[in-house]
C-alpha positions in Angstrom: -0.3 0.1 0.1 2.6 2.1 1.2 4.3 1.7 -2.6 0.7 2.8 -4.1 0.2 5.8 -2.3 3.9 6.7 -3.3 2.8 7.9 -6.7 0.6 10.6 -5.8 2.3 13.9 -6.2 2.8 15.9 -2.9 1.4 19.3 -2.8 3.8 21.0 -0.4 6.5 23.0 -0.7 9.7 21.3 -0.8 11.1 23.6 2.0 10.2 22.4 5.1 9.0 19.2 4.8 9.1 17.0 8.3 6.9 14.5 7.4 6.9 12.1 4.2 3.4 12.5 2.3 2.9 8.7 2.4 3.5 8.2 6.2 0.8 11.5 6.9 -1.5 9.3 4.4 -0.8 5.9 6.2 -1.2 7.7 9.6 -4.9 9.1 8.5 -5.9 5.7 7.1 -5.1 3.7 9.9 -6.9 6.2 13.0 -9.8 6.4 10.6 -9.8 2.5 10.7 -9.4 2.7 14.3 -12.5 4.7 14.5 -11.7 8.6 14.5 -14.1 10.4 12.9 -12.4 13.8 13.1 -9.0 15.6 12.7 -8.9 16.1 16.6 -9.7 12.1 16.9 -6.9 11.5 13.8 -4.2 13.6 15.5 -5.0 12.1 19.2 -4.5 8.8 17.3 -1.1 9.7 16.1 0.0 11.5 19.0 -0.3 8.2 21.2 0.8 5.9 18.6 3.9 4.0 20.0 7.1 4.1 18.7 7.0 0.7 17.2 3.9 1.7 15.5 5.4 5.0 13.8 8.3 2.9 12.2 5.7 0.8 10.8 4.1 3.6 9.2 7.3 5.4 7.7 7.9 8.2 10.5 11.0 9.2 10.2 13.2 8.9 13.1 15.4 12.2 14.4 17.7 13.7 16.6 20.5 11.8 18.7 18.4 9.1 20.5 16.4 8.7 16.9 12.7 9.4 18.4 10.2 9.6 16.1 7.3 12.0 16.3 4.1 11.5 14.7 2.6 14.4 12.3 0.4 16.6 13.9 -3.1 17.2 13.3 -2.7 20.2 11.8 0.0 18.8 9.5 -2.4 15.6 8.2 -5.2 18.4 7.9 -3.4 20.3 6.0 -2.5 17.6 3.4 -5.8 16.0 3.0 -6.7 19.7 2.3 -4.4 19.7 -0.6 -3.8 16.5 -1.7 -5.4 15.3 -5.0 -8.9 13.8 -4.3 -9.2 11.9 -7.8 -5.7 10.1 -7.3 -6.2 9.2 -3.4 -9.4 7.6 -4.1 -8.2 5.8 -6.9 -4.8 4.5 -4.9 -7.0 3.4 -1.7 -9.8 1.7 -3.8 -10.5 -1.9 -4.6 -9.9 -2.7 -8.2 -12.9 -3.9 -10.4 -11.1 -7.0 -11.4 -13.3 -9.8 -11.7 -15.9 -8.2 -10.4 -19.9 -9.1 -11.4 -21.4 -5.7 -10.5 -20.4 -2.1 -10.0 -23.1 0.0 -8.2 -22.8 4.1 -9.2 -24.8 6.5 -6.8 -24.1 9.8 -5.3 -24.2 11.2 -1.7 -24.1 14.8 -0.4 -21.6 15.4 2.6 -24.3 17.7 4.1 -21.9 19.2 7.0 -20.1 20.6 4.2 -22.2 23.0 3.2 -21.2 27.0 4.0 -23.0 30.4 3.5 -20.9 30.8 0.3 -20.8 27.2 -0.9 -23.5 24.3 -1.7 -22.8 20.9 0.6 -20.1 18.3 -1.6 -21.5 16.1 -3.8 -20.0 12.7 -4.1 -20.3 10.4 -6.8 -19.0 6.8 -5.7 -18.6 3.3 -7.5 -19.2 0.1 -5.1 -18.3 -3.2 -5.5 -20.8 -6.0 -4.3 -20.2 -6.4 -0.7 -19.8 -2.5 0.4 -16.0 -2.2 -1.0 -15.5 1.2 -2.8 -14.0 1.5 -6.3 -13.1 5.0 -6.6 -15.0 8.2 -5.8 -15.2 11.9 -7.0 -16.7 15.3 -6.2 -19.2 16.6 -8.6 -18.1 20.2 -9.4 -20.8 22.1 -8.2 -23.7 23.6 -9.8 -23.4 20.5 -11.8 -25.1 17.0 -11.4 -23.6 13.7 -10.8 -24.6 13.2 -14.6 -21.4 14.8 -15.6 -18.9 12.7 -13.2 -20.4 9.1 -14.2 -18.0 8.8 -17.3 -15.1 10.5 -15.3 -15.4 8.0 -12.6 -15.3 4.8 -14.3 -13.3 5.6 -17.1 -10.1 4.5 -15.5 -11.1 0.9 -15.0 -11.3 -2.1 -16.8 -15.4 -2.9 -17.2 -15.4 -5.6 -19.8 -18.2 -8.0 -19.0 -19.2 -6.5 -15.5 -22.8 -4.8 -14.8 -23.0 -1.4 -13.8 -26.5 -0.6 -12.0 -27.4 2.9 -11.1 -30.4 4.5 -10.6 -32.5 6.8 -13.1 -30.3 10.4 -13.2 -28.0 8.2 -14.9 -30.4 6.3 -17.3 -29.3 8.2 -20.1 -28.5 7.0 -23.8 -24.9 8.4 -23.7 -24.1 6.4 -20.9 -25.2 3.2 -22.2 -23.4 3.6 -25.7 -20.6 4.3 -23.6 -20.5 1.7 -21.2 -21.5 -1.0 -23.9 -19.4 0.3 -26.7 -16.4 1.7 -25.3 -16.1 0.0 -22.0 -17.6 -3.0 -23.2 -19.3 -3.4 -20.0 -23.5 -4.2 -19.0 -25.8 -1.8 -17.6 -29.1 -2.4 -15.3 -30.5 1.0 -15.2 -33.7 2.0 -13.5 -36.3 4.1 -15.3 -38.5 6.5 -13.7 -40.2 9.9 -15.0 -37.0 11.1 -16.5 -37.4 8.4 -19.4 -41.4 8.9 -20.0 -41.0 7.3 -23.4 -40.1 4.2 -22.2 -42.7 3.5 -20.4 -45.7 4.4 -22.7 -48.7 1.9 -22.9 -47.2 -1.2 -22.1 -46.3 0.2 -18.1 -49.4 -1.5 -17.3 -48.4 -5.1 -18.2 -48.0 -7.5 -15.4 -45.4 -9.6 -16.6 -42.1 -9.1 -14.8 -39.7 -9.3 -17.6 -40.2 -8.0 -21.2 -37.9 -8.3 -24.0 -37.0 -5.5 -26.4 -38.7 -7.2 -29.4 -42.2 -7.0 -27.1 -41.3 -3.4 -26.2 -39.5 -1.9 -29.2 -37.8 0.9 -26.7 -36.6 3.9 -27.8 -32.8 3.3 -25.8 -29.5 1.6 -27.3 -28.6 -2.0 -26.7 -31.7 -2.5 -24.2 -32.5 -6.4 -24.7 -34.6 -6.6 -21.8 -37.3 -4.9 -19.5 -38.0 -5.7 -15.9 -41.0 -4.4 -13.6 -40.2 -5.1 -9.7 -42.6 -4.8 -7.1 -41.0 -3.4 -4.0 -42.8 -4.6 -0.7 -41.6 -2.9 2.7 -42.2 -3.3 6.4 -41.1 -1.1 8.6 -39.9 -3.2 11.6 -40.9 -0.8 14.3 -44.0 0.7 12.9 -45.3 -2.3 11.1 -46.2 0.0 8.0 -46.0 -1.5 4.6 -45.1 0.4 1.7 -45.8 -0.7 -1.6 -43.4 0.6 -5.0 -43.1 -0.4 -8.5 -39.7 0.2 -10.0 -38.8 -0.3 -14.0 -35.5 -1.1 -15.2 -33.9 -1.5 -18.2 -31.0 -3.7 -19.3 -29.0 -4.9 -22.6 -28.6 -8.2 -20.6 -30.8 -10.8 -23.0 -33.1 -13.2 -21.0 -30.4 -16.2 -21.5 -28.0 -14.5 -19.1 -30.1 -12.6 -16.8 -33.5 -14.2 -16.0 -36.0 -12.6 -13.4 -34.1 -13.9 -10.6 -30.9 -12.7 -11.8 -31.9 -9.3 -12.5 -33.7 -8.9 -9.2 -30.3 -9.8 -7.4 -28.6 -7.1 -9.8 -30.8 -4.2 -8.9 -30.0 -5.1 -5.1 -26.9 -4.8 -5.7 -27.3 -1.1 -6.4 -29.7 -0.6 -3.5 -26.1 -1.9 -1.2 -24.4 1.1 -2.1 -27.1 3.3 0.1 -25.8 1.0 3.1 -22.4 2.3 2.6 -23.2 5.8 2.5 -25.5 5.1 5.7 -22.4 3.7 7.6 -20.5 6.5 6.6 -23.3 8.9 8.1 -23.9 7.1 11.1 -20.8 5.1 12.3 -18.4 8.0 11.0 -20.6 10.7 11.7 -20.3 12.1 7.6 -23.5 13.9 8.0 -22.6 16.0 10.6 -19.2 16.7 9.9 -18.1 20.4 9.3 -14.8 19.5 7.3 -15.4 21.6 4.2 -11.8 23.5 3.4 -10.2 22.4 -0.1 -10.3 18.6 -0.8 -11.3 17.8 2.9 -15.0 16.6 2.2 -14.0 14.0 -0.5 -10.7 13.3 1.1 -12.4 12.5 4.3 -15.1 10.5 2.5 -12.3 8.6 0.8 -10.5 7.4 4.0 -14.1 6.4 5.4 -15.1 4.2 2.5 -11.6 2.8 2.5 -12.2 1.9 6.2 -15.4 0.4 5.6 -13.9 -1.5 2.6 -11.4 -3.0 4.8 -13.3 -4.4 6.9 -15.5 -6.0 4.3 -12.5 -7.5 2.8 -11.3 -8.2 6.3 -14.6 -10.6 6.9 -16.4 -8.2 9.4 -20.3 -7.9 8.2 -20.9 -5.3 10.9 -18.8 -2.2 10.5 -19.5 -1.1 14.5 -18.3 -4.6 15.7 -15.3 -4.6 13.5 -14.1 -1.1 14.6 -14.6 -2.3 18.4 -12.8 -5.4 17.7 -9.9 -3.1 16.2 -10.4 -0.8 19.2 -8.9 -3.4 21.5 -5.7 -3.1 19.6 -5.7 0.1 18.1 -1.9 0.4 17.4 -1.4 -2.5 15.5 -4.7 -4.3 14.2 -5.1 -1.4 11.4 -1.2 -1.7 10.4 -1.9 -5.7 9.9 -5.1 -5.2 8.1 -3.9 -3.1 5.5 -0.5 -5.2 4.8 2.0 -2.6 6.8 5.4 -4.7 7.8 
């Protein structure tokens, strides 16, 4: 991991650098993996880290006694304000190699809103199981649509089924996925594509082939009608919703059951966002300067991905287990020698 982070450009002036960029980023990664939700908490973790932990993080020894001094919270904050967010997200993400599905969805970091600027809108790509591939910040005064291809362009998606909500059900996105990335798509259809429904909207069958529908959308092979039934465990209230999806996968490759599984994988990205809000207090965070919102969100997603990869189904229980050995377990999980 240290080698991967080593390709990032250091945004600081060459003069006065006390700590290597990689050492600072590794410190932040391990602190968040140990449960730190703020710069104050990251700084406290670093300040209490023993010498052997600092050595593993790559913190330099200084002075005649060779004492290692951890980067301060202000140093960590300054670097996360300046370092390239796209590069950090790609380097800390999970490669989609061998993946079956990849879900794309956006999230608003509400606490980053200021009087002069809107809250940061973050677009993520997440694998089944909650492991994040990458993330980018959507430019202000634009929508997630503008970042779709930019988010996915660096990755080999041949054979991968990309799922997304109705905002990304666009002809250009479908053509780009199939023709340029050699990928497949399962996209939700809502009112932004009214011509796709037509009179077939009343049909009771779950899946229909394109020959039955004649949809005006590139590469579509099937359309599906999915009924959602939800029961609130606290109130017992039942809600029902009908969702329509389109896909380029033919019936022989995607049965109704398979399409249902693919759609559920898209809903799974919401679980990652929920964990970032509830466990890491992302919505309540007032981090808002420079690249801070997206870089801190990347660290939180990295922690979730690392815990998922380590076999922790519950992020809260995983963080609690790490808390028993906070200065060794995080470093072991990310493979630091």
